C-alpha positions as CSV (number, residue, x, y, z in Angstrom):
1,M,-14.3,-28.3,-14.1
2,T,-17.4,-28.8,-12.0
3,K,-20.2,-26.3,-12.0
4,S,-19.6,-25.4,-8.3
5,F,-15.9,-24.9,-8.9
6,L,-16.6,-22.5,-11.8
7,L,-19.0,-20.5,-9.7
8,I,-16.5,-20.2,-6.9
9,F,-13.7,-19.2,-9.4
10,T,-16.0,-16.6,-11.1
11,F,-16.9,-15.1,-7.7
12,L,-13.3,-14.8,-6.5
13,F,-12.1,-13.4,-9.8
14,T,-14.9,-10.8,-9.9
15,Y,-14.5,-10.0,-6.2
16,T,-10.8,-9.3,-6.5
17,S,-11.2,-7.5,-9.8
18,I,-13.7,-5.1,-8.2
19,F,-11.2,-4.4,-5.4
20,S,-8.4,-3.7,-7.8
21,Q,-10.5,-1.1,-9.6
22,Q,-11.3,1.0,-6.6
23,E,-10.6,4.7,-7.1
24,L,-8.6,7.0,-4.7
25,N,-10.2,10.1,-3.3
26,A,-8.1,13.3,-3.2
27,N,-10.2,14.6,-0.3
28,S,-9.4,11.7,2.0
29,D,-7.2,12.1,5.0
30,F,-5.2,9.0,4.1
31,N,-5.0,6.6,1.2
32,I,-4.2,3.0,2.0
33,L,-3.1,0.2,-0.4
34,F,-3.9,-3.3,0.8
35,I,-1.8,-6.1,-0.8
36,G,-2.8,-9.7,0.2
37,N,-5.0,-12.7,-0.4
38,S,-8.3,-14.1,0.8
39,L,-7.5,-13.2,4.4
40,T,-7.7,-9.6,3.3
41,F,-10.7,-9.7,0.9
42,T,-12.9,-12.1,3.0
43,N,-15.7,-10.0,4.5
44,N,-14.3,-6.9,2.7
45,L,-11.7,-6.1,5.4
46,P,-10.7,-2.8,3.7
47,L,-14.3,-1.5,3.8
48,L,-14.4,-2.4,7.5
49,V,-11.2,-0.5,8.1
50,K,-12.7,2.5,6.3
51,Q,-15.9,2.3,8.4
52,H,-14.0,2.0,11.7
53,A,-11.7,4.9,10.8
54,K,-14.7,7.0,10.0
55,Q,-16.1,6.4,13.5
56,K,-12.9,8.0,14.8
57,G,-13.4,11.0,12.5
58,I,-10.7,9.8,10.0
59,E,-11.6,9.7,6.3
60,I,-9.6,7.1,4.3
61,T,-9.7,5.7,0.8
62,T,-8.5,2.2,0.1
63,K,-7.3,0.3,-2.9
64,T,-6.9,-3.5,-2.7
65,I,-4.9,-6.0,-4.7
66,A,-5.8,-9.4,-3.3
67,F,-6.0,-12.8,-5.0
68,P,-6.6,-16.3,-3.6
69,N,-3.4,-18.0,-2.3
70,Y,-1.1,-15.1,-3.2
71,A,2.1,-14.4,-1.3
72,I,4.0,-11.1,-1.3
73,E,6.4,-12.7,-3.8
74,D,3.6,-13.4,-6.2
75,H,2.4,-9.8,-6.1
76,W,6.0,-8.6,-6.6
77,N,6.5,-10.9,-9.6
78,D,3.2,-9.7,-11.2
79,G,4.6,-6.1,-11.2
80,Q,1.3,-4.3,-10.5
81,I,2.0,-3.2,-7.0
82,Q,5.3,-1.6,-7.9
83,K,3.4,0.7,-10.4
84,L,0.8,1.5,-7.8
85,I,3.3,2.4,-5.1
86,S,5.3,4.4,-7.5
87,S,2.2,6.5,-8.3
88,N,3.0,8.3,-5.0
89,N,-0.7,8.2,-4.0
90,F,-0.5,6.2,-0.8
91,D,0.2,7.0,2.8
92,Y,0.2,3.4,3.9
93,V,0.9,0.1,2.1
94,I,-0.4,-2.9,4.1
95,I,1.1,-6.3,3.1
96,Q,-0.3,-9.7,4.0
97,Q,0.4,-13.2,3.1
98,G,-0.3,-16.6,4.6
99,P,0.7,-17.5,8.2
100,S,4.4,-17.7,7.3
101,S,5.4,-19.9,10.3
102,Q,7.9,-21.9,8.3
103,K,11.4,-20.9,7.0
104,D,10.2,-20.2,3.4
105,G,7.4,-17.9,4.6
106,R,9.8,-16.1,7.0
107,K,12.3,-15.6,4.2
108,M,9.6,-14.2,1.9
109,L,8.3,-11.8,4.6
110,I,11.8,-10.4,5.0
111,K,13.1,-10.5,1.5
112,Y,10.1,-9.0,-0.3
113,G,9.3,-6.7,2.6
114,K,12.8,-5.2,2.1
115,K,12.0,-4.6,-1.6
116,L,8.7,-3.0,-0.8
117,Y,10.1,-0.9,2.1
118,S,12.7,0.6,-0.3
119,L,10.0,1.4,-2.8
120,C,7.7,2.8,-0.2
121,K,10.4,5.0,1.2
122,I,11.1,6.5,-2.2
123,N,7.4,7.3,-2.6
124,K,6.8,8.6,0.9
125,A,4.6,5.7,2.0
126,Q,4.8,3.7,5.2
127,L,5.0,-0.1,4.9
128,C,2.9,-2.1,7.3
129,Y,2.9,-5.8,8.0
130,F,-0.5,-7.3,8.6
131,M,0.2,-10.2,11.0
132,V,-2.3,-12.9,10.4
133,W,-2.9,-16.3,12.1
134,P,-2.6,-20.0,11.3
135,S,-5.4,-22.3,10.6
136,L,-6.9,-24.1,13.6
137,N,-5.2,-27.3,12.4
138,Y,-1.8,-25.6,12.8
139,Y,-2.6,-23.6,15.9
140,H,0.6,-24.9,17.5
141,T,2.6,-22.8,15.0
142,F,1.0,-19.5,16.2
143,D,4.1,-18.4,18.1
144,D,6.2,-18.8,15.0
145,V,3.7,-16.8,13.0
146,I,4.0,-14.0,15.5
147,K,7.7,-14.0,15.8
148,N,8.3,-14.1,12.0
149,H,6.0,-11.1,11.5
150,E,7.6,-9.2,14.4
151,D,11.1,-9.9,13.1
152,A,10.2,-8.9,9.5
153,A,8.6,-5.6,10.5
154,S,11.6,-4.8,12.8
155,I,14.2,-5.7,10.2
156,N,12.5,-3.7,7.5
157,H,11.7,-0.7,9.7
158,S,8.0,-1.1,9.1
159,I,4.8,-0.7,11.1
160,L,3.5,-3.9,12.7
161,L,-0.2,-4.5,12.8
162,P,-0.3,-7.3,15.4
163,V,-3.6,-8.8,14.5
164,G,-2.5,-12.4,15.0
165,K,-1.0,-11.8,18.4
166,I,-4.2,-10.1,19.6
167,W,-6.3,-13.0,18.2
168,K,-4.1,-15.5,20.1
169,D,-4.4,-13.6,23.3
170,Y,-8.2,-13.5,23.0
171,I,-8.5,-17.2,22.1
172,D,-6.1,-18.4,24.8
173,A,-7.8,-16.3,27.5
174,N,-11.4,-17.1,26.5
175,Q,-11.0,-20.6,25.0
176,N,-13.2,-19.2,22.2
177,I,-12.5,-19.6,18.5
178,D,-15.3,-17.4,17.1
179,Y,-12.8,-15.2,15.3
180,Y,-12.5,-18.1,12.9
181,S,-15.1,-19.0,10.3
182,A,-16.4,-22.5,9.8
183,D,-13.5,-23.5,7.7
184,G,-11.1,-23.0,10.6
185,F,-8.9,-20.6,8.7
186,H,-10.6,-17.6,7.2
187,P,-12.0,-14.9,9.6
188,S,-15.6,-14.8,10.7
189,I,-17.4,-11.5,10.5
190,K,-16.5,-11.0,14.1
191,G,-12.8,-11.8,13.3
192,S,-12.7,-9.4,10.4
193,T,-14.4,-6.7,12.5
194,I,-11.8,-7.0,15.3
195,T,-9.1,-7.1,12.7
196,A,-10.2,-3.8,11.2
197,K,-10.3,-2.3,14.7
198,I,-6.8,-3.4,15.4
199,I,-5.5,-2.0,12.1
200,V,-7.1,1.4,12.7
201,E,-5.8,1.6,16.2
202,H,-2.3,0.8,15.2
203,L,-2.2,3.1,12.2
204,F,-3.9,6.2,13.8
């Protein structure tokens, strides 16, 4: 391994481990579990959600399980999220994976969303789909990303957080891609900030 690769790997491992160890606060109005990958932990989206909610007078506590390149299936196979949801500590469980514009991604959204919805229902939590966005190189697949998330949320009786759709509306209307970071896929600070705002507005 190169030194730069080791540094990146160590950073990501530490970053996600810190997230997974966050404690819940019994005095919060709502407890939220984020399940995802780097589109969730980039720019510390859960913290931005917490801060935006606080501006509206809502106190939330978040716990995040997010690892690079993970899909919902990977989290389910790990088994950690089932234990967390079964703890009956969460009001909302927000799931996120890659763009999911293709058939395999759509199938995963629906299949594992169904498993998670059933588990959430038993434990009195509401399942939420965090709709993301494609990379700029695959911008032409955006409509499929939107449709697959909309369908999965509808089929599994879940809350849709339509971040991707709102991103696309903004980009198409303004011809501005500043919600994306320099890599053309992960969110910029501005992109994560608007994402947090959308999540709060659709949850509360």
